[in-house]
N, C-alpha and C positions, 0 to 999 in steps of 0.2 A: 504493500499499500504506499502510495506517495504521500509524504508528510506535508501537512499544511495547505492542501489543495481545496479551493472553494468549490463546493459541489455544483454551483451554478455553471461552472466551466466544464463540467463533465457530461452534460446532457447529450452532446454529439456522440461521444464515445460510448455512453450507455445505450443509446438507440442502436448503435452498430455492434453491440455486444463485444466491446474492446476493453472492458475493465476486468480486473481481478475480483475475487469474491469480496474482499474487504471494501474495495471501492464501490462495488455494486450495492452492498448493504448500506453504505454511507449515503449514496444517491437516493436509494429507495426511502431511507428515513427522511431525507430532505424533501422528497416529492410529496410526502404525507402532509407537508405544511407549506408548500409553495405552488399555488395553482398556475402560475406563469410558467414554471419549469415543466409542469405536467403537460401543459399545452405545447410547449416546445418539443418535449420528448415525443408527444403524439405525432406531431408534424414531421419530425426527423424519422421516426420509425416508419411512417408511411412512405416517405421518400426512399428510405433504404429498402423497403419491400418492393417498391417499384423498380429499383435498380436491380434487385435480385431476380426479377422476372425478365430482365433484358435478354435478348436473343444472344446465344453464343455464336461467335464467328471465328473460323479458322484463320490463322495468320497467312499472309502471302508466302508461297514457297521461297521467293527470292529473299524475303526478310530473314527466314531461318537460315538459308544458305549463306547469307552475308555474315550472320553472327558466327556460324561454325567456321567460316573462312578466317575470320579475325582471331578466333581462338587459337588457331594453329600458329599465329604470328606472336603470341604472347610467351615471353620467356618463362620457363618453369622455375620454381624455387631451387636454388642451389642446394646440393646435399650437405649435411652437417659434416664438419671436418672430423676425421678419425683421430683417435689418440695417437700421439707419437710412439716411437719405440721404447721410450722410458715411461710408458703409462703405468696403470695399476695403482698400487698402494702409494708410490711416491707422488703420482699425479693428484691423488685425492688429498694427500697431505698439503700440497701446494694450494689446492682449492679451498681447504678447510680453514687456512689461516685468516683470510679476510672475513669469513663468517664470525669467527671469534672477535675480531676487531670490531665488526659491526654490532655484535651483541654488547660489547663494552660501551660503545658510543650511545646505544639506546638506553642502557642502564643509567648513564650519566645524564642523558637528556631527561629521562623521567625524574631523577633527583632534582633537576633544576626547573621542573614545571613542564617538561615536554608533554606530559599527559594532558594538561590543560590546553596546550597549543593544538594537540591532535583533535581534542574534543571540539574546540572552536572551529577548526578546519572542517571536520565532519558536518557540523551545524550549518556552515556556509555552503557546503556542497549540497546538503539537503534542501536548503532554501532555493539554491539555483536550479536544482532538478524540479522542484515544485513549480517555479516560475516557467520553466521551459515546457513542462507538462501542460500548464494552463494555456500557454501560447499555442502549442500544437492542437489542443482540444478546440480552442476558439477558431483557429484557422480551419480545421477540419469541418466543424459545424457550419462556418460560413461558406466553405466550398460546396458542401452537399445541399445547402439551401439556396445557392446562387440561381437566379432565374435562367441562366444559360447553361447550367450544368447538364452534361450529356454523359451517357454511360454505355459501356459495351462489356459483355460478359464472355469469358472463355471457359470451357470445360477442361480440367486438368486430370492428370492420371489419378486413379483411385477414387473418382467421383468428386474430387475437389473442384472448386469453382473460384475464379478470379474475376472480379468486376472492377473496371477502371472507370473512374468519374473524372471528367475534365471540364474546366470552366475557362472559357477564353477571356472573360472579363477580369478574372482574378489571376490568370496565367498560372494556374496550379492544377495539380492532378493528385488523385488519391487512389489507393488500392484497398478494396474490400475483399479479403480472402476468407474462405471457409473450407474446413476439412482437409487442409493441406498436411502431408506427412511431415513428421519432425525431421529436421536436417540431421545428417550424420553427426556423430560426436566430434566436437571441434570445428564444426562448419556452421555457416549462416546463410540464409537467403538474402541475396543482394538484389536491389531493384535498379533498372537502367532505363534511361530515356533513349529512344531510337532516333538519333538526329540524322535521318536520311542515310542510314547504314553505319554511322559511327555511334557507338554505345557510350553514353554518359551516365556516371553513377548517380542514383537518386536515393541513396540511403540504404539502411539495413533493416530487415524485419526482426523482431524479438524472436529468438529461437524457441522460447518457451511458449509462444502464442501462435498456434496454427490456424486459428480463426480470429481475425483481427481487422482493424481499419487503420491504414497507415497513410499519412500525408507524405507524398513523395518529396524528397528534398530538392529544392531548386525550382526555377520557373520552367514552364513547359517550352517556351520559346518556339523553335521551328520543329520540335519533335513530332514524329508521325505515329509513334507508338511506344510501347514499353515492353520490357522483358524481365524475367526473374531467373537467376542462376544460383547455383550452390557454390559458395566461396569459402576460403579459410576464415576463421574468426577475425573480425576486424575489417573484413572486405578486401577487395582487390581494385586496382586502378583500371583494369580491363577484365572482361569476362574471361574466366579460365576453365569453364566447363559448358557443356551443351545447355541451352535454356530449358527449364522446366515449364516455362510459360512465355508466350509472345502474344501480345494483344495490340492490335492496331487501334489508334484513337478514333472515337466516333467523329463523323463529319460535323 
């Protein structure tokens, strides 16, 4: 659960089932005493339902071929260096010394008030996380409610669905995914804008949420569609695996 989030800002995420259990309970308690939010959730839920009924459209063959061609041009990660001929116990002793030094430094920092500094830093991080969550929720709700919002849905493997919502007036796009399989351990789903064959990163999906609503990072610009690939944790500069989804933007 995100600390300090105003439930008014979570109506869009609630309507698209993008909250965890604690956040959902918080919003439902708030709805019991806020008629305006009840109306907003009702309208957003209806919009999400209409988007879910959008017809699934297969991507152009050329779009998929271009993504696969570019994957072959991406340099793969270099292998980890092998231990030298004098590895083994001696190598571990060399590596162990800095850890003891670090432990000593941490002990000294705690004695001088390092714990208080750490707690303050964590509190600042929590406040910043809450602020960013509120901004994303507001932007997502505004996009879904935009008069010119258009949607297109694609069927994915295993019965999953991916609905893309685009607003020209806001120059933003969002993905509403449902039923996606969890990515492999140590991997994440990464979103991409298709800029006429050149893939531009649009952020990462939460690996723990396979049914979610994600505001794609960055403006739509001249993008004609979007894709989803499986990438190493933290994401990649360019796609390194075949796409699990390719969706052309609605006209």
